[in-house]
C-alpha positions as CSV (number, residue, x, y, z in Angstrom):
1,X,63.6,37.0,145.2
2,X,65.3,37.2,141.8
3,X,61.9,37.0,140.0
4,X,60.6,40.0,142.0
5,X,63.6,42.1,141.1
6,X,63.2,41.2,137.5
7,X,59.4,41.9,137.6
8,X,60.0,45.2,139.4
9,X,62.6,46.1,136.7
10,X,60.2,45.3,133.9
11,X,57.4,47.3,135.6
12,X,59.7,50.4,136.0
13,X,60.9,50.0,132.4
14,X,57.3,49.8,131.2
15,X,56.2,52.9,133.1
16,X,59.1,55.0,131.9
17,X,58.9,53.9,128.3
18,X,55.2,54.5,128.1
19,X,55.6,58.0,129.5
20,X,58.6,59.0,127.5
21,X,56.6,59.8,124.4
22,X,54.4,62.5,125.8
23,X,57.2,63.9,128.0
24,X,59.4,64.4,124.9
25,X,56.5,66.2,123.2
26,X,55.9,68.4,126.2
27,X,59.5,69.7,125.9
28,X,59.3,70.2,122.1
29,X,58.2,73.8,122.3
30,X,56.0,76.2,124.2
31,X,52.5,75.1,125.0
32,X,49.7,76.8,123.2
33,X,46.5,77.4,125.2
34,X,43.3,75.9,123.7
35,X,41.0,78.6,122.3
36,X,37.9,79.3,124.4
37,X,35.7,79.2,121.4
38,X,36.0,79.5,117.6
39,X,34.0,82.8,117.4
40,X,32.9,85.3,120.0
41,X,29.2,84.8,120.8
42,X,27.3,88.0,121.3
43,X,25.5,88.4,124.6
44,X,21.8,87.4,124.5
45,X,18.9,89.2,126.3
46,X,16.4,87.9,128.8
47,X,14.1,85.3,127.2
48,X,16.5,84.3,124.5
49,X,17.7,80.7,124.1
50,X,21.3,79.9,123.6
51,X,22.4,76.6,122.1
52,X,25.4,75.4,124.0
53,X,27.7,72.3,123.8
54,X,28.7,70.4,127.0
55,X,31.7,68.2,127.3
56,X,31.3,64.9,125.3
57,X,29.4,66.7,122.6
58,X,26.2,66.9,124.6
59,X,23.9,69.6,123.3
60,X,21.7,71.8,125.4
61,X,19.4,74.8,124.9
62,X,19.5,77.3,127.8
63,X,17.0,80.1,128.3
64,X,17.3,82.8,131.0
65,X,13.6,83.3,131.7
66,X,13.8,85.7,134.6
67,X,16.1,87.7,136.9
68,X,14.5,88.3,140.3
69,X,16.2,91.3,141.9
70,X,15.9,91.6,144.8
71,X,14.9,88.1,145.8
72,X,13.6,87.3,149.3
73,X,15.5,85.0,151.6
74,X,12.9,83.6,154.1
75,X,13.0,83.8,157.9
76,X,15.7,86.5,157.9
77,X,18.4,84.0,156.9
78,X,20.0,86.4,154.4
79,X,23.4,88.0,155.2
80,X,23.5,91.6,156.1
81,X,25.1,93.9,153.5
82,X,24.0,91.5,150.7
83,X,21.3,91.8,148.0
84,X,20.0,88.4,146.8
85,X,19.1,87.8,143.2
86,X,17.7,84.7,141.6
87,X,18.3,83.7,138.0
88,X,15.6,81.5,136.6
89,X,16.7,79.2,133.8
90,X,15.2,76.5,131.5
91,X,17.6,73.9,130.3
92,X,16.6,71.6,127.5
93,X,18.5,68.5,126.6
94,X,18.6,68.7,122.7
95,X,21.1,65.8,122.6
96,X,20.5,62.1,122.4
97,X,21.7,60.9,125.9
98,X,20.6,61.8,129.4
99,X,22.6,64.6,131.0
100,X,23.4,65.4,134.6
101,X,24.7,68.8,135.7
102,X,24.7,71.3,138.5
103,X,23.2,74.8,137.9
104,X,25.1,76.1,141.0
105,X,28.4,75.4,139.3
106,X,27.3,76.2,135.7
107,X,25.9,79.7,136.4
108,X,27.7,82.8,137.6
109,X,26.9,86.6,137.6
110,X,29.2,89.4,136.5
111,X,28.4,92.3,138.7
112,X,28.2,96.0,137.8
113,X,31.6,96.2,139.7
114,X,33.0,93.8,137.0
115,X,33.5,91.0,139.6
116,X,32.3,87.5,139.0
117,X,30.0,86.0,141.7
118,X,29.5,82.3,142.2
119,X,26.2,80.8,143.4
120,X,25.0,81.3,146.9
121,X,23.1,78.3,148.4
122,X,20.4,80.4,149.9
123,X,16.7,79.6,149.3
124,X,14.4,82.4,148.0
125,X,10.7,82.6,148.2
126,X,10.1,83.6,144.5
127,X,11.3,80.4,142.9
128,X,12.7,76.9,143.5
129,X,16.2,75.8,142.7
130,X,17.2,72.7,140.8
131,X,17.4,69.9,143.3
132,X,20.2,71.3,145.5
133,X,21.6,72.6,142.2
134,X,21.5,69.2,140.4
135,X,19.5,68.4,137.3
136,X,19.1,65.1,135.5
137,X,17.5,65.6,132.1
138,X,16.6,62.9,129.6
139,X,17.1,63.5,125.9
140,X,14.3,65.7,124.5
141,X,13.2,66.9,128.0
142,X,13.8,70.0,130.0
143,X,14.1,71.3,133.5
144,X,13.7,74.7,135.1
145,X,15.1,76.1,138.3
146,X,16.7,79.0,140.0
147,X,20.3,79.8,140.9
148,X,20.7,82.3,143.7
149,X,23.4,84.9,144.2
150,X,24.4,87.2,147.1
151,X,25.8,90.4,145.8
152,X,27.2,93.2,147.9
153,X,24.7,96.0,148.5
154,X,24.8,98.5,145.6
155,X,26.1,95.9,143.1
156,X,23.7,94.8,140.4
157,X,23.9,91.9,138.0
158,X,25.2,93.2,134.6
159,X,25.5,89.7,133.0
160,X,24.5,86.2,133.7
161,X,26.9,83.6,132.4
162,X,26.2,79.9,131.8
163,X,29.4,77.7,131.5
164,X,28.3,74.1,130.7
165,X,29.8,71.2,132.5
166,X,30.9,73.3,135.5
167,X,33.0,75.4,133.2
168,X,34.9,72.5,131.6
169,X,33.2,73.0,128.3
170,X,34.7,75.7,126.0
171,X,31.2,76.9,125.1
172,X,29.9,79.8,127.2
173,X,26.7,81.7,127.0
174,X,25.9,85.1,128.4
175,X,22.9,87.3,128.8
176,X,22.8,91.0,129.5
177,X,20.7,92.0,132.4
178,X,18.8,95.2,131.7
């Protein structure tokens, strides 16, 4: 019994002494938010390739090749009061290791109403998505697919935004939609 009390005491002491350093630093002063990027990147145009950095230093080259508006949801599955659009992208792995990602969580649309719209999981007849949004790309290879959005009727896509690594990366690319 005595050994367990001593062992428990040592464990508690170890945990509290290991966490004391960072806790003291956290109280040293106000936190400074990390900058989103070193310099503002100008918005690109349809067909232009943006070189972006994912978390872990993985490099990709992303091209917005087409914006299909309106896109057709087959069999009447589309929601009333929505206009569907599809953004067709080509993602090239310019790094040295295989990457995995999800286009549905990397891509968003800024509407003409200045609202941000996340991907809709609808299928459209004009193009194929990445495999349920997922892509696996070996170094030096590329993959193409569509990400679909459901915008309120009357709202158009003003910008398409690519946020690598599901938005965890600080690098963000944008394209203006004519």
